[in-house]
C-alpha positions in Angstrom: 11.9 117.0 83.6 15.7 117.4 83.1 18.9 115.8 84.1 20.2 117.0 87.4 23.5 116.5 89.3 24.9 117.5 92.7 27.2 120.4 93.3 29.0 121.7 96.3 28.6 125.4 97.0 30.4 127.5 99.5 28.9 131.0 100.1 29.8 133.7 102.7 26.7 134.9 104.5 26.0 137.2 107.4 26.1 135.0 110.6 22.3 135.2 111.4 21.4 134.2 107.7 24.0 131.5 107.7 22.6 130.0 110.9 19.1 130.0 109.3 20.5 128.3 106.2 22.2 125.7 108.2 19.0 125.0 110.2 17.0 124.8 107.0 19.6 122.5 105.4 19.4 120.1 108.4 15.6 120.2 108.5 14.6 120.2 104.9 17.6 120.1 102.4 15.1 119.7 99.5 13.7 123.1 100.3 17.0 124.8 100.3 17.8 123.1 97.0 14.6 124.5 95.5 15.4 128.0 96.9 18.8 128.0 95.1 17.4 126.6 92.0 14.7 129.3 91.9 17.4 132.0 92.4 19.6 130.7 89.8 16.8 130.2 87.3 15.7 133.9 87.9 19.4 135.1 87.3 19.7 133.0 84.1 16.3 134.4 82.7 17.5 137.9 83.6 20.7 137.4 81.9 19.0 135.9 78.7 16.6 138.8 78.6 19.3 141.5 79.1 21.4 140.0 76.3 18.5 139.7 73.8 17.5 143.3 74.7 21.1 144.5 74.0 21.1 142.5 70.7 17.7 144.0 69.6 18.9 147.5 70.5 22.0 147.0 68.4 20.0 145.6 65.5 17.5 148.6 65.7 20.4 151.0 65.6 21.9 149.2 62.6 18.5 149.4 60.7 17.9 153.0 61.7 21.4 154.1 60.8 23.3 156.8 62.7 21.3 159.4 64.3 22.5 163.1 63.9 
């Protein structure tokens, strides 16, 4: 699929959510890893689409020229 490597993350969470994350990490660390991967993938896609939308808007403005 693709090359992977481990990273150490430190995040500040509300106490109740932190307790749930710790419990999941102990019970099923692979699940927590997939959740983080999913979140980071969504963020990456969003950033990519936002950047491509911005560049397309800039290109459209250059082709159309200044509006009165």
